[in-house]
KEKE-3310 file (N, C-alpha, C; in steps of 0.2 Angstrom, whole numbers, plus 5000, padded with zeros to 4 digits):
npx = (5004:5010:5019:5011:5005:5018:5021:5010:5012:5024:5020:5011:5020:5027:5018:5013:5025:5028:5018:5021:5019:5025:5042:5055:5068:5069:5074:5072:5073:5067:5061:5051:5035:5031:5027:5018:5020:5008:5003:4998:4998:5010:5017:5015:5022:5020:5023:5023:5015:5004:4991:4991:4988:4980:4964:4946:4933:4928:4932:4940:4951:4960:4969:4980:4989:5001:5017:5022:5031:5038:5051:5061:5068:5082:5082:5069:5054:5046:5029:5017:5001:4987:4972:4961:4948:4945:4951:4969:4985:4999:5013:5027:5041:5058:5069:5085:5093:5100:5092:5093:5087:5083:5076:5062:5048:5035:5025:5012:4996:4982:4966:4951:4951:4958:4975:4990:5008:5025:5041:5057:5069:5079:5089:5088:5096:5095:5102:5105:5100:5108:5107:5097:5089:5076:5065:5049:5040:5024:5013:4998:4988:4973:4965:4957:4959:4968:4966:4965:4977:4987:4998:5010:5021:5032:5043:5055:5063:5077:5084)
npy = (4994:5006:5008:5010:5023:5030:5029:5036:5048:5051:5051:5061:5072:5071:5073:5086:5093:5091:5099:5111:5117:5115:5114:5106:5108:5122:5133:5148:5158:5172:5180:5181:5176:5186:5183:5184:5178:5173:5169:5178:5187:5198:5203:5199:5187:5185:5173:5163:5149:5147:5137:5124:5113:5098:5095:5090:5098:5112:5107:5107:5101:5103:5115:5128:5137:5151:5148:5150:5157:5169:5178:5166:5163:5153:5146:5143:5135:5132:5134:5124:5124:5116:5111:5097:5092:5080:5063:5062:5059:5066:5076:5085:5093:5099:5110:5116:5132:5128:5118:5106:5092:5094:5089:5078:5082:5078:5064:5056:5047:5056:5059:5068:5085:5097:5102:5104:5107:5107:5111:5108:5112:5102:5091:5077:5068:5072:5083:5100:5113:5125:5143:5153:5154:5143:5132:5126:5113:5107:5093:5086:5073:5066:5053:5037:5037:5045:5054:5068:5081:5092:5105:5116:5129:5137:5150:5150:5159:5156:5163)
npz = (5000:5004:4994:4983:4986:4986:4973:4967:4972:4966:4952:4952:4955:4943:4933:4936:4934:4921:4916:4917:4929:4942:4944:4951:4948:4945:4955:4961:4973:4977:4986:5001:5009:5021:5038:5054:5071:5074:5062:5054:5039:5034:5023:5007:4996:4979:4973:4982:4990:4981:4975:4963:4949:4944:4943:4945:4937:4945:4958:4973:4984:4994:5004:5009:5021:5022:5028:5045:5060:5048:5042:5052:5068:5070:5082:5085:5078:5062:5057:5049:5040:5034:5025:5022:5011:5007:5010:5007:5000:5006:5005:5011:5007:5009:5001:4997:4992:4980:4975:4981:4990:5006:5017:5021:5027:5030:5025:5021:5021:5024:5033:5029:5035:5047:5048:5057:5059:5063:5058:5064:5059:5055:5045:5034:5040:5053:5057:5061:5050:5041:5043:5032:5015:5011:5001:5003:4998:4994:4991:4986:4984:4979:4988:4987:4973:4966:4956:4956:4958:4967:4970:4978:4983:4995:5001:5014:5027:5037:5051)
capx = (5000:5014:5022:5006:5005:5024:5020:5005:5016:5029:5017:5009:5025:5029:5012:5014:5031:5027:5013:5025:5016:5030:5048:5059:5075:5069:5074:5073:5070:5068:5057:5047:5029:5032:5021:5019:5020:5001:5001:4995:5002:5013:5019:5014:5026:5015:5025:5022:5008:4998:4989:4991:4987:4975:4958:4940:4929:4925:4934:4946:4951:4966:4970:4986:4991:5008:5021:5024:5033:5043:5057:5060:5074:5085:5081:5062:5052:5041:5023:5013:4994:4983:4966:4959:4941:4944:4957:4974:4992:5002:5020:5030:5048:5062:5075:5089:5093:5103:5087:5095:5082:5086:5072:5055:5045:5029:5023:5007:4989:4978:4959:4949:4952:4963:4982:4996:5014:5031:5048:5063:5076:5083:5089:5086:5100:5093:5107:5102:5102:5111:5102:5097:5083:5074:5059:5046:5036:5019:5010:4992:4985:4967:4965:4962:4959:4974:4964:4966:4984:4988:5005:5012:5028:5033:5050:5056:5070:5079:5089)
capy = (5000:5012:5008:5013:5030:5033:5029:5041:5055:5053:5052:5068:5077:5071:5077:5094:5096:5091:5104:5118:5119:5114:5112:5106:5111:5129:5136:5155:5161:5179:5183:5176:5179:5188:5181:5185:5172:5170:5167:5184:5189:5205:5205:5193:5186:5182:5167:5158:5146:5146:5130:5123:5106:5095:5094:5090:5105:5115:5103:5109:5096:5105:5122:5129:5144:5152:5145:5155:5164:5169:5174:5163:5162:5145:5143:5141:5131:5135:5130:5123:5123:5115:5108:5093:5091:5072:5060:5063:5058:5073:5077:5091:5093:5106:5110:5122:5136:5124:5113:5099:5090:5094:5085:5076:5083:5075:5060:5052:5048:5059:5060:5075:5089:5103:5100:5109:5103:5111:5109:5110:5114:5097:5089:5070:5065:5075:5088:5107:5116:5132:5149:5155:5153:5137:5131:5120:5110:5102:5090:5083:5068:5063:5046:5032:5037:5049:5058:5075:5083:5099:5106:5122:5129:5143:5150:5152:5162:5155:5168)
capz = (5000:5005:4987:4979:4988:4984:4966:4966:4973:4960:4946:4953:4953:4936:4929:4937:4931:4914:4914:4918:4936:4947:4942:4956:4946:4944:4961:4961:4979:4977:4992:5006:5012:5029:5043:5061:5076:5075:5056:5050:5033:5034:5017:5003:4990:4975:4970:4987:4992:4976:4973:4956:4948:4940:4947:4941:4936:4951:4963:4977:4990:4999:5005:5013:5023:5022:5034:5050:5058:5042:5044:5059:5071:5070:5089:5085:5073:5058:5057:5042:5041:5028:5026:5017:5011:5006:5012:5002:5001:5007:5005:5012:5007:5010:4997:4998:4986:4975:4973:4984:4995:5013:5022:5020:5034:5030:5020:5024:5019:5029:5032:5028:5041:5047:5051:5059:5061:5064:5056:5068:5055:5055:5039:5034:5045:5060:5059:5061:5044:5041:5042:5024:5012:5009:4998:5005:4992:4996:4986:4988:4979:4982:4989:4984:4966:4963:4949:4957:4960:4969:4973:4980:4987:4998:5003:5021:5029:5044:5053)
cpx = (5004:5018:5017:5006:5011:5023:5015:5008:5020:5026:5014:5014:5027:5024:5013:5020:5031:5022:5015:5022:5021:5037:5053:5066:5075:5068:5076:5070:5072:5065:5053:5040:5030:5026:5023:5019:5013:4999:4998:5000:5004:5014:5019:5019:5021:5017:5023:5015:5002:4997:4988:4990:4982:4969:4952:4937:4926:4927:4940:4945:4956:4967:4976:4986:4998:5011:5022:5027:5038:5045:5056:5067:5076:5083:5073:5060:5047:5035:5020:5006:4991:4977:4964:4952:4940:4951:4962:4981:4995:5009:5022:5037:5052:5068:5079:5089:5096:5098:5089:5090:5086:5082:5065:5052:5038:5027:5018:5000:4985:4971:4957:4950:4957:4969:4986:5002:5019:5037:5053:5069:5081:5083:5087:5090:5100:5098:5103:5104:5104:5106:5102:5090:5082:5067:5056:5040:5030:5015:5004:4989:4979:4967:4958:4963:4965:4972:4966:4973:4984:4995:5006:5019:5028:5040:5050:5063:5072:5085:5094)
cpy = (5006:5013:5012:5020:5033:5034:5035:5048:5056:5054:5059:5073:5077:5074:5084:5097:5096:5096:5111:5121:5120:5111:5112:5109:5118:5132:5143:5158:5168:5183:5178:5180:5180:5187:5182:5178:5169:5168:5172:5186:5196:5207:5199:5193:5182:5175:5161:5156:5147:5139:5129:5115:5104:5092:5094:5097:5106:5111:5107:5105:5098:5112:5123:5136:5145:5150:5151:5153:5164:5176:5172:5162:5154:5142:5141:5136:5135:5131:5130:5122:5122:5111:5103:5092:5084:5069:5061:5060:5065:5072:5084:5090:5099:5105:5116:5126:5133:5119:5106:5098:5090:5089:5083:5077:5080:5070:5055:5052:5050:5059:5067:5079:5094:5100:5105:5105:5108:5108:5112:5112:5109:5094:5081:5066:5068:5080:5095:5110:5123:5137:5150:5154:5146:5137:5125:5119:5106:5100:5086:5079:5065:5056:5043:5033:5040:5052:5065:5076:5090:5100:5114:5123:5136:5144:5153:5155:5160:5159:5165)
cpz = (5000:4998:4983:4980:4986:4976:4964:4967:4968:4954:4946:4951:4946:4932:4930:4934:4924:4911:4915:4925:4941:4944:4948:4955:4946:4951:4961:4967:4979:4982:4996:5007:5020:5033:5050:5065:5076:5067:5051:5045:5034:5028:5012:4997:4985:4972:4975:4988:4988:4974:4966:4955:4943:4944:4943:4941:4943:4958:4967:4983:4995:4999:5010:5015:5023:5029:5039:5056:5052:5041:5051:5061:5071:5077:5089:5080:5068:5057:5051:5044:5035:5030:5020:5017:5010:5009:5006:5004:5001:5008:5006:5012:5007:5005:4998:4991:4980:4972:4976:4990:5001:5018:5019:5026:5035:5024:5023:5021:5025:5028:5031:5035:5041:5050:5052:5061:5060:5061:5061:5065:5055:5048:5039:5039:5052:5062:5057:5054:5045:5040:5034:5022:5010:5005:5001:5000:4996:4991:4989:4982:4982:4983:4989:4976:4963:4957:4950:4961:4962:4971:4974:4983:4990:5001:5010:5022:5036:5045:5058)
residu = (MET:LYS:GLN:THR:ARG:THR:LEU:LEU:MET:LEU:LEU:SER:LEU:SER:LEU:LEU:SER:SER:CYS:GLY:VAL:PHE:ASP:PRO:ASP:ASP:ILE:ASP:ILE:SER:GLY:ILE:THR:ARG:THR:SER:GLU:ASP:GLY:THR:VAL:ILE:GLU:ASN:ASP:PRO:ASP:ASP:TRP:ARG:MET:GLN:GLY:VAL:VAL:GLY:ALA:GLY:GLN:THR:PHE:ALA:SER:VAL:LYS:PRO:ALA:TYR:PRO:ASN:PRO:VAL:SER:SER:GLU:LYS:ALA:VAL:THR:PHE:CYS:PHE:SER:LEU:GLN:VAL:SER:ALA:ASP:VAL:GLN:TYR:ASN:VAL:VAL:ASN:LYS:ASP:GLY:GLU:LYS:VAL:SER:GLN:ILE:LEU:SER:ASP:ARG:LEU:ASP:SER:GLY:SER:TYR:LEU:PHE:ALA:TRP:ASP:PHE:LYS:ASP:SER:ASP:ARG:ASN:LYS:VAL:SER:PRO:GLY:LEU:TYR:ARG:VAL:THR:ALA:THR:PHE:VAL:ASP:ALA:PRO:LYS:GLY:GLU:ASN:HIS:LEU:SER:THR:TYR:GLY:ASP:ILE:GLU:ILE:GLU)
# end
């Protein structure tokens, strides 16, 4: 079952990449959406946190809010918040400004509902990452059919 979910995620990223929606090799971190400790948007970066993908007419099954706080002290954690209207396979990954994967911070099939989780700035080997700019990518594939795919990304600054 886990192999099927992984295959659906990879297929989703492949489809989105081929449609020109999300290209993991095209990392141009030129700004961030500035947010407060409580998630209030202070300054919006129009590139960040836009949902794109392949969904049926009039269907939306996932929504995200900008990461907060942003920028964030390396002594704290950054929080992510999203909602699902149906169960979905969800992946959140972090890449550095060179496009190299730093960490997979979430990969799971989740039921409909609202979710909140934090990243403590640890890489895949559980080492603290350096201060700087990072891109967080999120992919949502409706389960179990996998017919609808949404993705987004946002940039965060660790001070």
